[in-house]
C-alpha positions as CSV (number, residue, x, y, z in Angstrom):
1,X,-11.3,9.9,-6.6
2,X,-13.0,6.9,-4.6
3,X,-10.1,4.9,-3.2
4,X,-12.1,1.9,-1.9
5,X,-15.2,0.0,-1.4
6,X,-17.3,0.3,1.7
7,X,-15.3,-2.7,3.2
8,X,-16.2,-4.7,6.1
9,X,-14.5,-7.9,8.0
10,X,-16.6,-10.9,9.1
11,X,-16.2,-12.0,12.6
12,X,-16.5,-16.2,12.8
13,X,-16.4,-17.9,16.1
14,X,-15.9,-21.4,16.2
15,X,-17.4,-23.8,18.7
16,X,-19.2,-27.5,18.1
17,X,-22.2,-28.8,20.1
18,X,-20.9,-31.1,22.7
19,X,-21.4,-28.6,25.8
20,X,-24.9,-28.1,25.0
21,X,-27.3,-25.2,23.7
22,X,-26.5,-23.0,26.7
23,X,-23.1,-23.2,26.2
24,X,-23.5,-22.0,22.3
25,X,-25.9,-19.2,23.7
26,X,-22.8,-18.1,25.8
27,X,-20.8,-18.6,23.0
28,X,-23.1,-16.2,20.8
29,X,-23.3,-13.6,23.4
30,X,-19.7,-13.2,24.1
31,X,-19.0,-13.1,20.2
32,X,-21.7,-10.4,19.9
33,X,-20.1,-8.3,22.8
34,X,-16.5,-8.7,21.2
35,X,-17.9,-7.5,17.9
36,X,-19.5,-4.9,19.8
37,X,-16.2,-3.6,21.9
38,X,-13.9,-3.8,18.6
39,X,-16.2,-1.6,16.8
40,X,-16.5,0.8,19.4
41,X,-12.7,1.0,20.2
42,X,-12.0,3.3,17.6
43,X,-8.7,1.7,16.5
44,X,-10.4,-0.2,13.6
45,X,-10.6,1.8,10.2
46,X,-13.1,-0.9,9.2
47,X,-16.4,-2.1,10.5
48,X,-16.3,-5.9,11.8
49,X,-19.9,-7.8,11.0
50,X,-20.9,-10.8,13.3
51,X,-21.3,-14.2,11.5
52,X,-23.4,-16.7,13.5
53,X,-21.2,-19.2,15.7
54,X,-19.8,-22.1,13.0
55,X,-20.3,-25.5,14.6
56,X,-20.0,-27.8,11.7
57,X,-18.6,-28.5,8.1
58,X,-21.7,-27.6,6.4
59,X,-22.2,-23.6,8.4
60,X,-18.1,-23.4,7.9
61,X,-18.2,-23.7,4.1
62,X,-21.7,-21.8,3.5
63,X,-20.1,-19.3,5.4
64,X,-17.0,-19.2,3.8
65,X,-18.6,-19.1,0.2
66,X,-21.1,-16.2,1.1
67,X,-17.7,-14.1,2.1
68,X,-16.2,-15.3,-1.2
69,X,-19.3,-13.9,-2.8
70,X,-19.7,-10.6,-0.7
71,X,-18.4,-7.6,-2.6
72,X,-17.7,-5.7,0.8
73,X,-16.4,-8.6,2.5
74,X,-12.8,-7.7,2.6
75,X,-11.8,-10.8,4.8
76,X,-12.6,-13.0,7.8
77,X,-11.5,-12.9,11.5
78,X,-11.9,-16.3,13.1
79,X,-11.5,-17.2,16.4
80,X,-12.2,-20.3,18.5
81,X,-14.2,-19.6,21.4
82,X,-14.4,-23.8,22.6
83,X,-13.0,-26.5,21.4
84,X,-13.7,-26.6,17.5
85,X,-12.5,-29.9,15.6
86,X,-10.6,-28.9,12.8
87,X,-11.2,-31.4,10.2
88,X,-14.6,-29.6,9.8
89,X,-12.9,-26.3,8.9
90,X,-11.0,-28.3,5.6
91,X,-13.4,-27.6,2.8
92,X,-14.3,-24.3,4.1
93,X,-10.6,-23.2,4.1
94,X,-10.0,-24.9,0.9
95,X,-12.4,-22.8,-0.8
96,X,-12.1,-19.6,0.8
97,X,-10.3,-16.8,-1.1
98,X,-9.9,-13.9,1.0
99,X,-7.7,-12.6,3.4
100,X,-8.1,-14.5,6.8
101,X,-6.9,-13.5,10.3
102,X,-6.6,-15.7,13.1
103,X,-7.5,-13.8,16.4
104,X,-6.2,-15.9,19.1
105,X,-8.1,-14.4,22.1
106,X,-10.6,-15.3,24.9
107,X,-13.5,-13.6,26.5
108,X,-12.2,-12.7,29.7
109,X,-9.2,-11.3,30.2
110,X,-8.3,-12.6,33.7
111,X,-8.7,-16.5,35.2
112,X,-11.5,-16.1,37.4
113,X,-9.9,-17.5,40.2
114,X,-12.7,-18.1,42.8
115,X,-15.4,-19.5,40.7
116,X,-14.0,-21.2,38.0
117,X,-15.0,-24.9,37.5
118,X,-15.1,-27.5,34.9
119,X,-17.8,-26.1,33.0
120,X,-16.2,-22.7,32.5
121,X,-12.9,-24.5,31.5
122,X,-14.8,-26.2,28.7
123,X,-16.5,-23.3,27.8
124,X,-13.6,-20.9,27.7
125,X,-11.3,-23.1,26.1
126,X,-9.6,-20.7,23.4
127,X,-6.1,-22.2,24.4
128,X,-7.2,-25.5,23.2
129,X,-9.7,-24.7,20.5
130,X,-7.3,-22.0,18.6
131,X,-4.5,-24.5,18.8
132,X,-6.5,-27.6,17.1
133,X,-7.8,-24.7,14.1
134,X,-4.0,-23.1,13.9
135,X,-2.6,-26.8,13.2
136,X,-5.0,-27.5,10.0
137,X,-4.3,-23.9,8.8
138,X,-0.6,-24.8,8.8
139,X,-1.0,-28.1,7.6
140,X,-2.9,-26.6,4.8
141,X,-0.5,-24.2,4.0
142,X,-2.8,-21.3,4.0
143,X,-1.5,-17.8,4.8
144,X,-3.0,-15.9,7.4
145,X,-2.7,-13.1,10.1
146,X,-2.2,-14.4,13.7
147,X,-2.5,-11.8,16.5
148,X,-2.6,-13.0,20.0
149,X,-3.8,-11.0,23.0
150,X,-7.2,-9.9,24.8
151,X,-9.7,-8.4,22.1
152,X,-10.1,-5.3,24.4
153,X,-6.8,-4.7,24.6
154,X,-5.6,-1.5,22.4
155,X,-2.6,-3.0,21.5
156,X,-4.5,-5.9,20.4
157,X,-7.1,-3.8,18.5
158,X,-4.2,-1.9,17.0
159,X,-2.8,-5.0,15.3
160,X,-6.2,-5.9,14.2
161,X,-6.8,-2.5,12.3
162,X,-3.1,-2.8,11.0
163,X,-3.7,-6.0,9.3
164,X,-7.2,-4.5,7.9
165,X,-5.6,-2.2,5.9
166,X,-3.1,-5.1,4.6
167,X,-6.2,-6.9,3.7
168,X,-7.2,-3.8,1.6
169,X,-4.4,-3.8,-0.2
170,X,-4.9,-7.7,-1.1
171,X,-8.5,-6.9,-2.1
172,X,-7.8,-3.9,-4.2
173,X,-4.9,-5.2,-6.0
174,X,-7.0,-7.4,-8.4
175,X,-8.8,-4.0,-9.3
176,X,-5.7,-2.1,-10.0
177,X,-5.4,-0.9,-13.8
178,X,-2.0,0.6,-15.1
179,X,-2.3,2.8,-18.1
180,X,1.1,2.8,-19.9
181,X,1.7,6.7,-21.8
182,X,4.2,5.2,-24.0
183,X,6.7,2.3,-23.0
184,X,9.4,2.0,-20.7
185,X,13.0,3.9,-21.0
186,X,15.2,2.0,-23.4
187,X,17.7,-0.1,-21.7
188,X,16.8,0.5,-18.5
189,X,16.3,-2.9,-16.3
190,X,14.4,-2.1,-13.3
191,X,11.5,-0.6,-14.7
192,X,11.1,-3.8,-17.1
193,X,9.5,-6.7,-16.0
194,X,6.9,-9.8,-16.7
195,X,3.3,-7.9,-17.2
196,X,1.4,-11.5,-17.6
197,X,2.9,-12.6,-14.4
198,X,1.8,-9.5,-12.7
199,X,-1.6,-10.3,-13.5
200,X,-1.4,-13.9,-12.6
201,X,0.4,-13.0,-9.2
202,X,-1.2,-9.7,-8.1
203,X,-4.4,-9.2,-10.5
204,X,-2.9,-5.9,-12.1
205,X,-4.0,-5.2,-15.6
206,X,-1.3,-3.4,-17.5
207,X,-2.1,-1.6,-20.8
208,X,-0.2,0.6,-23.5
209,X,-1.6,3.7,-25.2
210,X,0.0,5.9,-27.6
211,X,0.8,9.0,-26.3
212,X,-1.1,10.9,-29.0
213,X,-4.3,9.0,-27.6
214,X,-3.9,11.0,-24.4
215,X,-3.3,14.1,-26.7
216,X,-6.6,14.0,-28.1
217,X,-8.1,14.3,-24.7
218,X,-5.6,17.1,-23.5
219,X,-6.9,19.1,-26.8
220,X,-10.2,18.8,-26.5
221,X,-10.4,20.2,-23.0
222,X,-12.2,24.0,-22.9
223,X,-10.5,26.9,-22.5
224,X,-13.1,28.0,-19.6
225,X,-12.4,24.6,-17.8
226,X,-8.4,25.4,-18.2
227,X,-8.5,28.8,-16.6
228,X,-10.5,27.7,-13.8
229,X,-8.1,24.7,-12.8
230,X,-5.2,27.5,-13.4
231,X,-6.9,29.8,-11.5
232,X,-7.2,27.1,-8.6
233,X,-3.3,26.6,-8.8
234,X,-2.7,30.1,-8.5
235,X,-4.9,30.2,-5.2
236,X,-3.5,27.0,-3.7
237,X,0.2,27.3,-4.5
238,X,2.6,30.3,-3.8
239,X,4.3,31.4,-7.0
240,X,7.9,32.0,-8.1
241,X,8.2,33.9,-11.3
242,X,12.2,33.8,-10.8
243,X,12.6,36.5,-13.6
244,X,10.1,34.9,-16.0
245,X,7.2,37.2,-17.4
246,X,4.2,37.0,-15.8
247,X,2.1,36.1,-18.6
248,X,4.1,33.6,-20.2
249,X,4.6,31.8,-16.6
250,X,0.9,31.5,-16.4
251,X,0.4,30.2,-20.2
252,X,2.9,27.4,-18.8
253,X,0.8,26.3,-15.7
254,X,-2.2,26.5,-17.8
255,X,-0.5,23.9,-20.1
256,X,-0.3,21.5,-17.0
257,X,-3.9,22.3,-16.1
258,X,-4.9,21.3,-19.5
259,X,-2.7,18.2,-19.1
260,X,-4.4,17.2,-15.9
261,X,-8.0,17.6,-17.0
262,X,-7.4,15.7,-20.3
263,X,-5.4,13.1,-18.7
264,X,-7.9,12.4,-15.5
265,X,-10.6,12.1,-18.1
266,X,-8.8,9.8,-20.3
267,X,-8.1,7.4,-16.9
268,X,-11.8,8.0,-15.8
269,X,-12.9,6.6,-18.9
270,X,-10.9,3.6,-19.3
271,X,-11.1,2.9,-15.6
272,X,-7.5,3.3,-14.9
273,X,-6.3,4.0,-11.5
274,X,-2.2,4.3,-11.8
275,X,-0.3,5.2,-14.8
276,X,3.1,5.9,-16.4
277,X,4.8,8.6,-18.8
278,X,8.2,8.7,-20.1
279,X,10.1,12.0,-21.1
280,X,11.1,10.4,-24.3
281,X,7.9,9.9,-25.7
282,X,5.7,12.8,-25.4
283,X,4.2,13.0,-28.9
284,X,2.1,15.9,-29.3
285,X,1.9,17.2,-25.5
286,X,3.5,20.6,-25.3
287,X,5.4,19.8,-21.9
288,X,6.3,16.6,-19.8
289,X,3.5,16.1,-17.3
290,X,4.8,17.7,-14.1
291,X,2.1,19.7,-11.9
292,X,-0.5,17.5,-13.7
293,X,0.9,14.3,-12.3
294,X,1.2,15.6,-8.7
295,X,-1.9,16.6,-8.5
296,X,-3.4,13.5,-9.8
297,X,-1.1,11.5,-7.2
298,X,-2.7,13.7,-4.5
299,X,-6.1,12.5,-6.3
300,X,-5.4,9.0,-5.1
301,X,-3.8,7.7,-8.5
302,X,-0.3,5.6,-8.6
303,X,2.2,7.1,-11.0
304,X,5.6,5.6,-12.3
305,X,8.3,7.6,-14.1
306,X,9.8,6.5,-17.7
307,X,7.5,3.4,-17.9
308,X,8.0,2.1,-14.5
309,X,4.2,0.5,-14.0
310,X,5.5,-2.0,-11.3
311,X,6.3,1.4,-8.8
312,X,3.2,3.0,-10.4
313,X,1.1,-0.2,-9.3
314,X,2.6,0.1,-5.9
315,X,2.0,3.5,-5.7
316,X,-1.8,3.1,-5.9
317,X,-1.7,0.2,-3.8
318,X,-0.2,2.4,-0.8
319,X,-2.5,5.2,-1.4
320,X,-5.6,2.8,-1.3
321,X,-4.1,1.2,2.3
322,X,-3.6,4.4,3.7
323,X,-6.8,5.9,2.7
324,X,-8.3,7.3,5.9
325,X,-5.2,6.9,8.0
326,X,-5.9,9.7,10.7
327,X,-3.4,12.5,10.4
328,X,-1.8,10.9,7.6
329,X,1.5,12.3,6.3
330,X,1.1,10.8,2.9
331,X,2.8,8.8,0.2
332,X,4.6,9.3,-3.0
333,X,6.4,8.1,-5.9
334,X,10.4,8.4,-5.1
335,X,13.8,8.1,-6.8
336,X,17.2,8.0,-5.2
337,X,19.2,11.0,-6.6
338,X,22.4,12.1,-4.6
339,X,24.4,11.2,-1.1
340,X,25.7,13.1,1.8
341,X,28.4,11.3,2.8
342,X,29.5,13.8,5.8
343,X,29.9,11.9,8.7
344,X,27.1,12.3,11.3
345,X,24.9,13.8,8.7
346,X,24.4,10.8,5.9
347,X,21.4,10.9,4.0
348,X,20.0,10.7,0.5
349,X,18.4,13.2,-1.4
350,X,15.1,11.7,-3.1
351,X,13.1,13.4,-5.8
352,X,12.5,13.1,-9.2
353,X,12.7,15.3,-12.2
354,X,9.0,17.0,-11.9
355,X,6.7,14.3,-10.2
356,X,6.6,14.1,-6.4
357,X,3.2,13.9,-4.5
358,X,2.3,16.9,-2.5
359,X,0.6,14.6,0.2
360,X,4.2,14.4,1.8
361,X,5.0,18.1,1.6
362,X,5.3,20.3,4.7
363,X,5.4,24.0,4.4
364,X,5.4,26.3,1.6
365,X,4.6,24.3,-1.9
366,X,5.7,26.7,-4.6
367,X,4.9,26.8,-8.2
368,X,7.6,27.0,-10.7
369,X,8.4,27.1,-14.2
370,X,12.1,25.6,-15.1
371,X,13.7,24.4,-18.2
372,X,14.0,20.6,-18.4
373,X,16.9,19.3,-20.5
374,X,15.2,15.7,-21.3
375,X,12.2,15.7,-23.5
376,X,12.8,18.6,-26.0
377,X,9.8,20.1,-25.0
378,X,8.7,23.6,-23.4
379,X,9.7,24.3,-19.5
380,X,7.5,22.4,-17.5
381,X,5.5,24.0,-14.5
382,X,5.8,22.0,-11.3
383,X,5.4,22.4,-7.5
384,X,8.3,22.7,-5.2
385,X,8.4,21.6,-1.5
386,X,10.1,19.7,1.2
387,X,8.9,16.4,2.7
388,X,7.6,16.2,6.2
389,X,10.1,14.6,8.8
390,X,9.4,11.3,10.6
391,X,9.8,7.8,10.0
392,X,8.6,5.9,6.8
393,X,9.1,3.0,4.7
394,X,10.3,2.6,0.8
395,X,9.5,-0.3,-1.0
396,X,10.7,-1.7,-4.2
397,X,9.3,-4.2,-6.3
398,X,11.5,-6.0,-8.7
399,X,11.2,-8.7,-11.1
400,X,14.1,-11.3,-10.7
401,X,13.1,-13.4,-13.7
402,X,11.6,-16.4,-12.0
403,X,9.9,-14.2,-9.2
404,X,8.8,-11.1,-7.8
405,X,10.6,-9.6,-4.5
406,X,9.4,-6.7,-2.5
407,X,12.1,-4.7,-0.7
408,X,11.2,-2.7,2.0
409,X,13.3,-0.3,3.7
410,X,12.5,1.6,7.1
411,X,13.6,5.1,6.5
412,X,14.3,8.3,8.7
413,X,13.3,11.6,7.2
414,X,14.7,14.7,7.9
415,X,15.2,18.4,6.9
416,X,18.0,19.3,4.5
417,X,20.5,21.1,6.6
418,X,20.3,24.3,4.0
419,X,17.8,25.2,1.4
420,X,18.4,24.1,-2.2
421,X,17.4,27.4,-4.0
422,X,18.4,26.0,-7.4
423,X,16.8,22.7,-7.3
424,X,13.4,23.1,-8.4
425,X,11.6,19.7,-7.5
426,X,9.8,18.7,-4.2
427,X,12.2,16.5,-2.0
428,X,12.3,14.4,0.8
429,X,15.6,13.8,2.5
430,X,16.5,10.2,4.3
431,X,18.7,8.3,6.0
432,X,18.0,4.5,5.2
433,X,17.9,2.1,8.2
434,X,19.9,0.8,9.9
435,X,22.3,3.4,8.6
436,X,23.5,4.8,5.2
437,X,26.3,2.4,4.5
438,X,24.7,-0.9,5.6
439,X,21.4,0.4,4.2
440,X,22.7,1.1,0.6
441,X,24.9,-2.1,0.6
442,X,21.6,-4.0,1.5
443,X,19.4,-2.9,-1.0
444,X,22.0,-3.4,-3.8
445,X,22.4,-6.9,-2.8
446,X,18.7,-7.2,-2.9
447,X,18.5,-6.0,-6.2
448,X,16.6,-2.7,-5.3
449,X,15.4,-0.2,-7.7
450,X,16.2,3.7,-8.1
451,X,12.4,4.0,-7.9
452,X,10.4,3.5,-4.8
453,X,7.0,3.8,-3.7
454,X,7.1,5.6,-0.3
455,X,4.9,6.3,2.6
456,X,4.9,7.8,5.9
457,X,1.6,5.7,7.0
458,X,2.1,2.3,6.6
459,X,4.6,-0.2,8.9
460,X,7.2,-3.0,7.5
461,X,5.1,-5.3,9.0
462,X,1.8,-4.3,6.9
463,X,4.2,-4.5,3.6
464,X,5.5,-8.0,4.7
465,X,1.7,-9.5,5.5
466,X,0.9,-8.1,1.9
467,X,3.9,-9.6,0.4
468,X,3.0,-13.1,2.1
469,X,-0.7,-12.8,1.1
470,X,0.2,-12.4,-2.6
471,X,2.8,-15.5,-2.6
472,X,5.8,-13.3,-3.1
473,X,9.4,-13.0,-1.3
474,X,9.6,-10.3,0.9
475,X,12.9,-8.9,1.8
476,X,13.4,-6.4,5.2
477,X,16.2,-3.7,5.6
478,X,15.7,-2.2,9.0
479,X,17.4,-1.4,12.1
480,X,18.4,-5.0,12.7
481,X,19.7,-5.5,9.4
482,X,23.3,-7.0,9.2
483,X,25.0,-7.8,5.7
484,X,26.4,-11.2,6.7
485,X,22.8,-12.3,7.9
486,X,21.1,-10.7,4.7
487,X,23.4,-12.8,2.4
488,X,22.5,-15.8,4.0
489,X,18.5,-14.5,4.0
490,X,18.7,-14.1,0.1
491,X,20.4,-17.4,-0.5
492,X,17.5,-19.1,1.4
493,X,15.1,-17.7,-0.3
494,X,16.4,-18.3,-3.4
495,X,16.0,-22.1,-2.5
496,X,12.4,-21.8,-1.1
497,X,10.9,-19.9,-3.9
498,X,12.6,-22.2,-6.4
499,X,10.9,-25.1,-4.7
500,X,7.6,-23.1,-4.4
C-alpha cells in the first residue's frame, strides 16, 4: 500500500532590490547552491525545490498560493539572505495553509575576516533579515519550525529532514479515513471521542459499518486466493501446533487469510487507511481478526482495538511519517498490560489480545492458534514474537471534552528476562522514562489512555511539532519529567487552551 505522495518542499529565499541586480544574482546563486547541497547531503527524506527569490509582496503572495495549490508541495522552507522588509510577507503568510519552516542560516560558514567590507555585510545579513521576518511570523501567531545553523552542517540537515517527516504527518492527516467495524466497547471512556471535532481539527473522516458489511466481502473471497495466502503464511512464519491437529490448525489459519483478503478489499474500495474492530461485535465472522489485522498493519494500515478510532488514526499517521526511514525498527498499536515492580528491573508488558504489528518484531515469528475467552468465536490464529530493544515513543491522543491532548512518553524497550511460553501474543517490554514510577504517575495525571500508538522511528520533538502544527496541546514525559513541574504545566495548559 502506498503510504504517501511523492512530496517535495519548496525553498523560498527572501530579499529586496535595495542593493541592486548584482546582489540579487548572488542571492539566487547562493540559494541554488544551498538547495543543491541539501539535496546531495543524504540527510533529507524528500527533495527540496528552489523557487525564485522573493523581493516584494506580489511575488510572495503568488508563491505561497502556488504552494497551497500544488498537491506535491508539503511545505515551504523560508530563509532571508539579506534584509527583507517583513510587512511585504503579511498577506502571503495569511493565505498560506501548509507547514512552514524558518531555516535561520547564511551562505558562508565563517566570517571572511580579511576581505569583508560593507557590500559583503549588506548582502550577507541573514542575522538581520531573519529576525525581521521572524518578528512578523511571531506577531501573526503562525506556527512554524525554526532551525538554526549552517545549512551544510549535518546536524542542521538532520533537523530539517526530521521536520519534513512532521510536515508529511500534517499534510497526510487530512487524508486519513478510519473505518469502524462495529462501535466502541460499551462503558469504556478513553476509546470514545468527538468525531466531528476530530475531523475539524485533524481532517480525519471516521465512518461506521456493520460488521456484516465486511462479512460479505470475506465470504466472497475465493478458495484459491485463501489457499495461496495461507501457503504464504506457512512459508513466512514458524508454525507451533502445540498439540493441535495439523489439518484443523491450517483451517483456522485459513480463516484469517480469508479475513485479510476480504478486509483489505473493503478498505481499498472505500479508500480507508485505518480501521478498528471490537471483539464484542463480530457478526458473521468466524474468528476475531488477529493475524489478518497484524498483516494489514504491516502493510501500512492504522489499527485500534475495541473501536479506538483515535489510536487507529495515530497509528496510521505514524506509519506515514516513518515511511522510508532507513533501517526502520517499526511501529504498532499497543496496550499497557502488566507491571514488573522488581527493583532495578521495572517495566511494563505491552501487547494486545492479538493485534500487534510484526514490523516491531525481532527474532523468530511464530504462528499460533489459541483460545480467546472474549468474542465467543473459534480460536483465532495469530503471530507471536518479541519486540526489538531500543528507544521509542508511546503516544496517546485523548479527548478532554473541550480539547484534544497528545501525550508523548519516551520509553526504553528491552528484552524480557525469561521466556513467556504461555503468552500467545506479540509483546514489547519497556520502561517509561524517567522511570516506571514517575512515568506511570505522570501518564495518569495527564489522562493517558491504555492504548498507544508506538514507534521506534520518530522523536519526541517530531510529535510535539506535529501537535503544535495541528493546534493541540502536547504533554511530554521523558527523562526530564518531574511530577511537581508537570502538575503546574497541566494547570497552565488548561488556562492557555481555554483562552484559545
